C-alpha positions as CSV (number, residue, x, y, z in Angstrom):
1,M,15.4,-49.2,-13.2
2,N,18.1,-48.3,-10.7
3,I,15.5,-47.9,-8.0
4,F,13.9,-51.2,-8.9
5,L,17.2,-53.0,-8.7
6,G,18.0,-51.3,-5.4
7,R,14.7,-52.5,-3.9
8,V,15.4,-56.1,-5.2
9,A,18.8,-56.0,-3.6
10,I,17.5,-54.8,-0.3
11,F,14.7,-57.4,-0.3
12,A,17.2,-60.2,-1.2
13,F,19.6,-59.0,1.6
14,I,16.8,-59.1,4.2
15,L,15.6,-62.6,3.1
16,L,19.2,-64.0,3.1
17,S,20.0,-62.5,6.4
18,W,16.8,-63.8,7.9
19,Q,17.4,-67.3,6.4
20,F,21.0,-67.5,7.8
21,A,20.1,-66.0,11.2
22,S,17.2,-68.4,11.7
23,G,18.6,-71.3,13.8
24,P,22.2,-70.3,14.7
25,L,21.4,-66.8,16.0
26,V,17.6,-66.7,16.5
27,D,15.3,-69.5,17.7
28,P,13.2,-70.5,14.6
29,F,10.2,-70.9,16.9
30,F,9.9,-67.1,17.1
31,V,10.8,-66.1,13.5
32,S,10.7,-69.3,11.5
33,S,12.7,-68.9,8.2
34,P,11.8,-67.6,4.7
35,S,12.2,-71.2,3.2
36,E,9.8,-72.7,5.7
37,I,7.3,-69.8,5.3
38,G,7.5,-70.2,1.5
39,G,6.9,-73.9,1.9
40,R,3.9,-73.4,4.1
41,F,2.5,-70.7,1.7
42,V,2.8,-73.2,-1.2
43,E,1.1,-75.8,0.9
44,L,-1.8,-73.5,1.6
45,V,-2.1,-72.6,-2.1
46,S,-1.9,-76.2,-3.4
47,S,-4.4,-77.4,-0.8
48,G,-6.9,-74.7,-1.9
49,R,-7.2,-73.4,1.7
50,L,-5.7,-70.1,0.9
51,F,-8.1,-69.3,-2.0
52,A,-11.2,-70.6,0.0
53,H,-10.4,-68.5,3.1
54,G,-8.9,-65.6,1.0
55,W,-12.1,-65.3,-1.0
56,I,-14.2,-64.8,2.2
57,T,-11.8,-62.0,3.3
58,V,-12.0,-60.4,-0.2
59,V,-15.8,-60.4,-0.1
60,E,-15.9,-58.9,3.4
61,T,-13.3,-56.2,2.5
62,L,-14.8,-55.2,-0.8
63,A,-18.4,-55.1,0.4
64,G,-17.4,-53.1,3.5
65,F,-15.2,-50.8,1.4
66,F,-18.0,-50.2,-1.1
67,F,-20.7,-49.5,1.4
68,G,-18.5,-47.4,3.7
69,A,-17.1,-45.4,0.8
70,C,-20.5,-44.7,-0.7
71,A,-21.8,-43.6,2.7
72,G,-18.7,-41.5,3.4
73,I,-18.9,-39.7,0.1
74,S,-22.6,-39.0,0.4
75,V,-22.5,-37.7,4.0
76,G,-19.3,-35.7,3.2
77,L,-21.1,-34.0,0.3
78,L,-24.2,-33.4,2.4
79,L,-22.4,-31.9,5.4
80,G,-19.9,-30.1,3.2
81,R,-22.7,-28.3,1.4
82,N,-24.8,-27.7,4.6
83,E,-22.7,-25.8,7.1
84,T,-25.5,-25.6,9.7
85,L,-26.1,-29.4,9.7
86,A,-22.4,-30.0,9.9
87,K,-22.0,-27.8,13.0
88,L,-25.1,-29.6,14.5
89,L,-23.7,-33.1,14.0
90,D,-20.0,-32.2,14.6
91,P,-19.8,-33.3,18.3
92,I,-21.5,-36.6,17.5
93,L,-19.2,-37.4,14.5
94,I,-16.0,-36.4,16.3
95,S,-17.0,-38.5,19.4
96,I,-17.5,-41.6,17.2
97,Y,-14.4,-40.9,15.1
98,S,-12.2,-40.6,18.2
99,L,-13.3,-44.1,19.3
100,P,-11.0,-46.9,18.1
101,K,-13.2,-48.7,15.6
102,V,-11.8,-52.1,16.6
103,A,-13.4,-51.5,20.0
104,L,-16.8,-51.7,18.3
105,A,-16.3,-55.3,17.2
106,P,-17.6,-56.9,20.5
107,L,-20.7,-54.7,20.3
108,F,-21.3,-55.6,16.6
109,I,-20.9,-59.3,17.5
110,M,-23.8,-58.8,20.0
111,W,-25.9,-56.9,17.5
112,F,-25.2,-58.7,14.2
113,G,-23.9,-62.1,15.2
114,I,-20.7,-63.8,14.1
115,G,-21.6,-64.1,10.4
116,I,-20.1,-62.3,7.4
117,E,-22.6,-59.4,8.0
118,M,-20.7,-58.3,11.1
119,K,-17.4,-58.1,9.4
120,I,-18.9,-56.1,6.5
121,I,-20.5,-53.6,8.9
122,L,-17.3,-53.3,10.9
123,T,-15.3,-52.7,7.8
124,A,-17.8,-50.2,6.4
125,T,-17.8,-48.3,9.7
126,I,-14.0,-47.9,9.6
127,V,-14.0,-46.9,5.9
128,F,-16.8,-44.5,6.3
129,F,-15.0,-42.0,8.6
130,L,-11.8,-41.9,6.6
131,V,-13.7,-41.2,3.3
132,F,-16.2,-38.9,5.0
133,L,-13.5,-36.6,6.5
134,N,-11.6,-36.3,3.3
135,T,-14.7,-35.7,1.2
136,Y,-16.0,-33.1,3.6
137,S,-12.6,-31.3,3.6
138,G,-12.5,-31.4,-0.2
139,V,-16.0,-30.0,-0.5
140,R,-15.3,-27.2,2.0
141,A,-12.1,-26.3,0.1
142,V,-14.0,-25.4,-3.0
143,E,-13.8,-21.6,-3.6
144,R,-17.0,-19.9,-2.5
145,E,-16.6,-17.1,-4.9
146,Q,-16.7,-19.5,-7.8
147,L,-19.8,-21.1,-6.5
148,E,-21.5,-17.7,-6.0
149,I,-20.7,-16.6,-9.5
150,L,-22.2,-19.7,-11.0
151,R,-25.3,-19.4,-8.7
152,L,-25.8,-15.8,-10.0
153,M,-25.6,-17.2,-13.5
154,G,-28.6,-19.5,-12.7
155,A,-26.8,-22.7,-11.7
156,K,-28.8,-25.0,-9.5
157,E,-27.4,-27.0,-6.6
158,H,-27.1,-30.2,-8.6
159,H,-25.2,-28.3,-11.3
160,L,-22.8,-26.9,-8.7
161,I,-22.2,-30.4,-7.2
162,G,-21.8,-32.1,-10.6
163,K,-19.8,-29.5,-12.4
164,V,-17.7,-27.9,-9.7
165,V,-17.8,-29.5,-6.2
166,L,-17.2,-33.1,-7.2
167,P,-14.4,-32.4,-9.8
168,S,-12.7,-30.1,-7.3
169,A,-13.0,-32.6,-4.4
170,I,-12.3,-35.8,-6.3
171,Q,-8.6,-35.8,-5.4
172,W,-9.5,-35.5,-1.7
173,V,-12.0,-38.4,-2.1
174,F,-9.4,-40.7,-3.6
175,T,-6.9,-39.8,-0.9
176,G,-9.6,-41.0,1.6
177,L,-10.2,-44.1,-0.5
178,K,-6.4,-45.0,-0.7
179,L,-6.0,-44.4,3.0
180,S,-9.0,-46.6,3.8
181,V,-7.9,-49.7,1.8
182,P,-5.6,-51.1,4.5
183,Y,-8.1,-50.1,7.2
184,A,-10.8,-52.0,5.4
185,L,-8.7,-55.1,5.4
186,I,-7.9,-54.5,9.1
187,G,-11.6,-54.4,9.9
188,A,-12.3,-57.7,8.0
189,I,-9.2,-59.5,9.6
190,V,-10.0,-58.3,13.1
191,G,-13.6,-59.4,12.8
192,E,-12.4,-62.9,11.6
193,I,-9.9,-63.2,14.4
194,M,-12.5,-62.4,17.0
195,A,-15.4,-64.5,15.7
196,A,-15.1,-66.6,12.6
197,N,-14.1,-70.1,11.2
198,R,-13.3,-68.8,7.8
199,G,-11.1,-66.1,6.3
200,L,-7.4,-65.1,6.4
201,G,-7.9,-63.8,9.9
202,Y,-9.1,-67.2,11.0
203,L,-6.1,-68.8,9.3
204,L,-3.8,-66.4,11.2
205,Q,-5.5,-67.2,14.5
206,D,-5.6,-70.9,13.9
207,A,-1.9,-71.0,13.1
208,A,-1.1,-68.9,16.2
209,G,-3.3,-71.2,18.4
210,Q,-1.2,-74.2,17.2
211,L,2.1,-72.2,17.8
212,D,2.8,-72.6,14.1
213,T,5.1,-69.6,13.4
214,A,5.6,-70.4,9.8
215,G,1.8,-70.6,9.3
216,V,1.4,-67.2,11.0
217,F,3.9,-65.7,8.6
218,A,2.3,-67.4,5.6
219,A,-1.1,-66.0,6.6
220,L,0.5,-62.5,7.0
221,L,2.1,-62.9,3.6
222,A,-1.3,-63.6,2.0
223,I,-2.8,-60.5,3.8
224,I,0.1,-58.4,2.4
225,F,-0.5,-59.6,-1.1
226,L,-4.2,-58.9,-0.8
227,A,-3.6,-55.4,0.5
228,L,-1.2,-54.6,-2.4
229,L,-3.8,-55.9,-4.9
230,L,-6.5,-53.7,-3.4
231,Q,-4.2,-50.6,-3.4
232,A,-3.3,-51.3,-7.0
233,A,-7.0,-51.5,-7.9
234,V,-7.8,-48.1,-6.3
235,R,-4.8,-46.5,-8.0
236,K,-6.0,-47.9,-11.3
237,L,-9.5,-46.4,-10.7
238,E,-7.9,-43.1,-9.8
239,S,-5.8,-43.1,-13.0
240,A,-9.0,-43.8,-15.1
241,L,-11.0,-41.0,-13.4
242,M,-8.2,-38.5,-13.0
243,P,-5.9,-38.9,-16.0
244,W,-4.5,-35.4,-15.5
245,K,-3.0,-36.4,-12.1
246,K,-0.9,-39.1,-13.7
247,E,0.6,-36.6,-16.1
248,Q,1.1,-34.1,-13.2
249,D,2.9,-36.8,-11.1
250,A,5.1,-37.7,-14.1
251,R,6.1,-34.0,-14.6
252,E,7.0,-33.7,-10.9
253,L,9.2,-36.8,-11.0
254,S,11.0,-35.4,-14.0
255,I,11.8,-32.1,-12.3
């Protein structure tokens, strides 16, 4: 409770300082004010524009996150269980991973157009590498002695993956999923800023084009809310699939 009240106090102090500084100390053109931003946010909500544009961003983010995560987990399992194939593909994967994924947006626009498909593919590409690397690391971290013992006892590959590898690597997988949530949103927003007439990225770009500082901050506020909701959903899924981790975290906090 004390931590919660402390956070509220810090947040209130920042908002009040911002409100009083806007005008006398800082030009509102550059930072606007919390009251004006709140008013613009309410205006977007009441007009329905926020939900209409926000839904497009949600669809792009969730679809890209789903396809990228599925591909990342699958390839991570495949290469984690096949060391020869992993060494063969390592230079290619590292080369693509080292490339800033946002730089792929112009190429994807040329390949897939400016529709929703381009944003989904860009988002999926970004998510793929984060989930793949964590899944691969989790699979490789499984003790080989344990796998060899089970193999000697007659366990097949699908038994090893289902009973040992996935349960052991699932925490790594969820680490990758949680890390990729904001990046999935980044992929969708960047795609919308570069080529779109719908979505929160478009709202952001449209407000910036009109030099509407309050509108820019209102769009950013909507993006923050969406990111928090997506993070909460992933954490909820993690708690459902890994109930023991929640108990472990509670014990660590009590120590």
